[in-house]
C-alpha positions as CSV (number, residue, x, y, z in Angstrom):
1,M,160.8,56.5,70.1
2,E,164.4,56.5,71.3
3,P,166.4,54.0,71.3
4,Y,166.4,53.8,75.1
5,I,166.6,49.9,75.6
6,E,168.4,49.4,72.6
7,N,171.2,51.3,74.1
8,A,171.4,49.8,77.1
9,V,171.3,46.3,75.6
10,K,174.2,47.2,73.4
11,A,175.8,48.4,76.4
12,M,175.8,44.5,77.5
13,G,177.7,43.7,75.1
14,I,174.6,42.3,73.2
15,K,174.2,42.7,69.6
16,V,170.6,44.6,68.7
17,T,169.2,45.5,65.9
18,G,166.4,48.4,65.9
19,K,167.0,51.6,64.9
20,E,168.4,50.4,61.7
21,L,164.1,49.8,60.8
22,F,162.1,51.8,62.9
23,P,161.9,55.5,62.6
24,S,162.4,57.6,65.8
25,Y,159.3,59.5,65.1
26,G,155.8,59.0,63.8
27,E,153.9,56.1,64.8
28,L,154.9,52.9,65.2
29,S,152.1,50.6,64.2
30,V,151.7,46.7,64.0
31,R,151.6,46.5,60.7
32,D,155.3,48.5,60.2
33,V,156.5,46.0,62.6
34,R,155.5,43.0,60.8
35,E,156.8,44.5,57.8
36,K,160.1,44.9,58.9
37,I,160.7,41.7,61.1
38,T,159.3,39.7,58.2
39,G,160.1,41.6,55.1
40,V,156.7,40.7,53.4
41,P,154.8,43.8,53.0
42,S,151.8,44.0,54.6
43,P,148.3,44.0,52.4
44,S,146.5,47.3,52.0
45,L,143.2,47.0,53.1
46,A,140.3,49.3,51.3
47,V,137.3,50.8,53.1
48,P,134.5,50.0,50.9
49,F,132.6,52.9,52.3
50,Q,132.9,56.6,53.2
51,S,132.8,57.0,56.9
52,P,131.0,60.0,58.2
53,M,133.0,62.4,59.9
54,R,132.8,62.8,63.3
55,P,135.0,65.7,65.0
56,P,135.4,65.6,68.7
57,V,132.8,67.2,70.7
58,M,132.2,67.6,74.7
59,C,130.3,65.2,76.4
60,P,126.7,65.2,76.6
61,G,125.7,67.3,79.9
62,C,129.2,69.0,79.7
63,P,129.1,72.1,82.0
64,H,131.5,74.1,79.8
65,R,129.5,74.1,76.9
66,G,127.2,76.6,77.7
67,V,129.7,78.9,79.0
68,F,131.5,78.6,75.7
69,Y,128.0,79.3,73.6
70,V,127.7,82.5,75.8
71,L,131.3,83.7,75.0
72,R,130.8,83.1,71.2
73,Q,127.4,84.9,71.3
74,L,129.3,87.8,73.1
75,K,132.1,87.9,70.7
76,L,134.8,88.0,72.9
77,G,138.3,86.7,72.3
78,V,139.0,83.7,74.0
79,S,142.6,82.8,75.6
80,G,142.3,78.8,76.0
81,D,144.0,76.4,77.7
82,I,145.1,72.7,77.6
83,G,141.9,70.6,78.8
84,C,138.9,68.9,77.6
85,Y,137.2,72.3,77.7
86,T,139.6,73.0,74.6
87,L,136.8,71.2,72.4
88,G,135.5,74.6,72.6
89,A,137.5,75.6,69.7
90,G,136.3,73.3,67.3
91,A,132.3,74.0,65.5
92,P,130.2,74.5,66.1
93,L,131.3,76.5,69.3
94,E,134.3,78.0,68.0
95,A,135.1,80.1,70.9
96,I,138.6,79.7,71.7
97,D,141.1,81.9,69.9
98,T,144.7,80.4,71.0
99,T,145.9,77.2,72.9
100,I,149.7,77.3,73.2
101,C,150.6,75.4,76.9
102,M,149.4,74.6,80.3
103,G,148.8,77.3,81.9
104,A,149.5,80.2,79.1
105,S,145.3,81.4,78.6
106,I,145.7,83.6,81.7
107,S,149.7,84.8,80.6
108,G,149.0,85.1,77.2
109,A,145.7,86.9,77.6
110,L,147.8,89.2,79.6
111,G,150.6,90.0,77.4
112,M,147.8,90.7,74.7
113,E,146.5,93.1,76.9
114,K,149.8,95.0,77.4
115,A,150.9,94.4,73.4
116,H,146.9,96.0,72.6
117,P,145.1,97.7,75.9
118,E,142.0,98.0,73.9
119,L,141.8,94.2,74.2
120,A,141.1,94.1,77.6
121,E,137.3,94.9,77.2
122,K,137.0,92.2,74.6
123,M,139.1,89.0,75.8
124,V,138.9,86.4,78.6
125,A,141.3,83.6,79.7
126,V,139.4,80.5,80.0
127,I,141.3,77.5,82.6
128,G,140.1,74.5,84.2
129,D,140.5,73.6,88.0
130,S,143.4,71.4,87.9
131,T,144.8,73.2,84.9
132,F,144.7,76.0,87.2
133,C,146.1,74.5,90.5
134,H,149.2,72.9,87.9
135,S,149.8,76.4,86.2
136,G,147.8,79.0,86.2
137,V,148.0,80.5,89.9
138,T,151.5,81.9,88.9
139,G,149.7,83.6,85.7
140,L,147.0,85.2,88.0
141,M,149.7,86.5,90.2
142,D,151.1,88.2,87.0
143,V,148.1,89.9,86.0
144,V,147.4,91.6,89.2
145,Y,150.9,91.9,89.8
146,N,151.8,93.7,86.5
147,G,148.6,95.8,86.5
148,G,146.5,93.9,83.9
149,N,142.7,94.1,83.7
150,T,142.2,90.0,82.3
151,T,138.7,88.6,83.4
152,V,139.9,84.7,84.0
153,I,137.2,82.2,83.6
154,I,137.8,79.1,85.9
155,L,135.9,76.4,84.3
156,D,135.4,74.0,87.6
157,N,134.2,70.9,86.7
158,S,135.4,69.3,90.3
159,I,137.9,67.1,88.4
160,T,140.8,66.1,85.9
161,A,138.7,65.1,83.4
162,M,140.9,65.4,80.4
163,T,143.3,62.7,81.5
164,G,141.0,60.1,82.8
165,H,139.3,61.8,85.7
166,Q,142.0,61.8,88.8
167,E,141.8,64.0,91.6
168,N,143.6,67.5,92.3
169,P,144.4,70.2,94.9
170,S,141.0,71.3,94.6
171,T,138.7,68.4,94.6
172,G,139.5,67.5,98.7
173,K,140.9,64.0,97.7
174,T,144.5,62.5,97.2
175,L,145.3,60.7,94.0
176,M,144.5,57.6,96.0
177,G,141.3,59.0,97.0
178,Q,142.4,59.5,100.5
179,P,140.8,63.1,102.1
180,A,143.2,65.9,101.6
181,P,143.1,70.0,102.2
182,K,140.8,71.5,99.4
183,V,141.6,74.4,97.5
184,D,139.2,77.5,98.4
185,F,139.4,79.2,95.1
186,V,137.7,82.0,96.2
187,A,139.9,82.7,99.0
188,L,143.2,81.8,96.9
189,C,142.0,84.2,94.2
190,K,141.8,87.3,96.8
191,A,145.1,86.0,98.6
192,L,146.4,87.2,94.9
193,G,145.3,90.5,95.3
194,V,142.2,90.0,92.8
195,K,139.5,91.9,94.2
196,R,136.5,90.6,92.2
197,V,135.5,87.3,92.4
198,T,132.4,85.7,90.9
199,E,130.8,82.5,91.5
200,V,128.0,81.5,89.3
201,D,126.2,77.7,88.3
202,A,127.5,77.2,85.0
203,F,124.3,76.1,83.5
204,D,122.5,79.1,84.1
205,L,123.1,80.7,81.2
206,D,121.7,84.1,81.6
207,K,123.5,84.7,84.8
208,V,126.9,83.8,83.0
209,K,126.4,86.3,80.1
210,E,125.4,89.0,82.7
211,V,128.3,88.5,84.9
212,V,131.0,87.8,82.2
213,K,129.9,91.2,80.5
214,T,129.7,93.1,83.8
215,E,133.7,91.6,84.8
216,V,135.0,92.0,81.3
217,A,134.2,95.7,81.5
218,A,135.7,96.4,84.7
219,K,139.2,98.1,85.1
220,E,140.7,95.7,87.2
221,P,142.0,92.1,87.1
222,S,138.7,89.8,87.6
223,V,137.9,85.8,88.3
224,I,135.2,83.9,87.4
225,I,134.4,80.9,88.6
226,T,131.8,78.4,86.6
227,R,130.9,75.7,88.9
228,R,129.1,71.8,88.0
229,P,130.5,68.8,88.3
230,C,131.7,66.7,84.9
231,A,129.2,65.0,83.7
232,L,130.6,61.7,83.7
233,I,131.7,61.9,87.7
234,I,127.7,62.3,88.7
235,K,125.0,59.9,88.8
236,N,122.5,62.0,86.4
237,T,119.2,61.7,87.8
238,E,118.1,65.0,85.6
239,K,114.8,64.0,83.1
240,P,115.7,64.2,79.3
241,V,114.5,66.8,77.5
242,E,111.8,66.2,74.9
243,V,111.1,68.6,71.5
244,Q,107.6,69.7,70.7
245,E,106.4,71.9,67.7
246,C,110.2,72.5,66.6
247,T,110.7,75.7,64.1
248,G,113.3,73.8,62.7
249,C,115.9,76.9,63.1
250,K,118.5,74.7,64.5
251,V,120.0,77.4,67.0
252,C,120.3,74.4,69.6
253,L,122.5,72.8,67.1
254,K,125.0,74.9,67.6
255,L,126.1,73.9,71.1
256,G,127.4,70.8,69.7
257,C,125.7,68.3,71.6
258,P,125.9,64.5,70.6
259,A,122.1,64.2,72.2
260,L,120.9,66.5,69.6
261,S,120.7,65.9,65.9
262,F,118.2,67.0,62.7
263,D,115.9,65.2,60.9
264,E,116.2,67.0,57.4
265,E,113.1,65.4,56.2
266,N,110.5,66.3,58.9
267,K,112.8,69.6,59.5
268,T,113.2,69.0,63.2
269,V,115.4,68.3,66.2
270,L,116.0,65.3,67.6
271,V,116.7,64.0,71.1
272,D,118.6,60.8,71.7
273,T,117.5,60.2,75.3
274,S,120.2,57.4,75.8
275,L,122.7,60.6,75.5
276,C,120.8,62.9,77.2
277,T,121.1,64.1,80.5
278,G,119.0,66.9,81.1
279,C,121.6,69.4,82.0
280,G,118.6,71.7,80.2
281,V,121.3,73.9,78.2
282,C,119.4,73.3,74.8
283,T,116.2,74.4,76.8
284,Q,117.9,78.2,77.4
285,V,118.9,78.4,74.1
286,C,115.6,77.7,72.3
287,K,114.2,80.7,71.6
288,F,110.3,78.9,70.8
289,N,110.2,77.1,74.0
290,A,110.1,74.1,71.9
291,L,112.7,72.0,73.7
292,R,111.6,71.5,77.7
293,K,112.6,69.0,80.4
294,A,110.3,65.7,79.9
295,G,107.1,66.1,82.0
296,E,107.3,70.0,82.3
297,S,104.7,72.4,81.1
298,N,105.2,74.4,77.8
299,E,103.7,77.5,79.0
């Protein structure tokens, strides 16, 4: 929105009009351009119906969903970072408490811990694999160097998902898709001085909960690496989830999965099989075994 081209044209001695008409901030819409050029106000178009609210949510089968569900269950404070997993701050997960800038999850958590040592066992820092490579390594180094007890969760989905699925130093490929050395997160974290490094399947909610509870209680820095590829980069072969004898408790809806909805008339959860990836996270949170993979026994 700055007059970069305008100033360059003026420097050539050519008369040009630009910022006298258009703002230096905000949105430059087609409507605004048309009005300024023609001098004729554009007609206002009224929407004839009330559109439903559609807040952004994680994709069906996203490996981050279950992790945030567990963190919410454990009532932990979560220092968040920049990535598609920042959606964990929104309803219904509501699991992220702070998001400052890229890489600040770890350094922010360390700062809060230093200001309030009692927070060390009540919070974690979450950061994606590509963001960790970008600006999280130095934060973890500072945790170790400054004697912190911060627990860091690296959400490894094997890609830079937020900005369009670019490769990064931890994927083993360059941005052009050529083979490249692959960062070993376990070895890297240990090289920084972290003695406690645990890898866990992001879809195994019981294991995730067990590991998180153990590591936040540790009196030293620890790193948990949750691993599952982004749902959009793998060819899904899992069978979708089926519903049987739903009690209508709506607990599974707290996951915020777009494939799940609720039929108010029949008081039952519905599964959109065109969206469901069969990740099985919802089957783990259902206390009545009403959700299961297609073809699996309910016993």
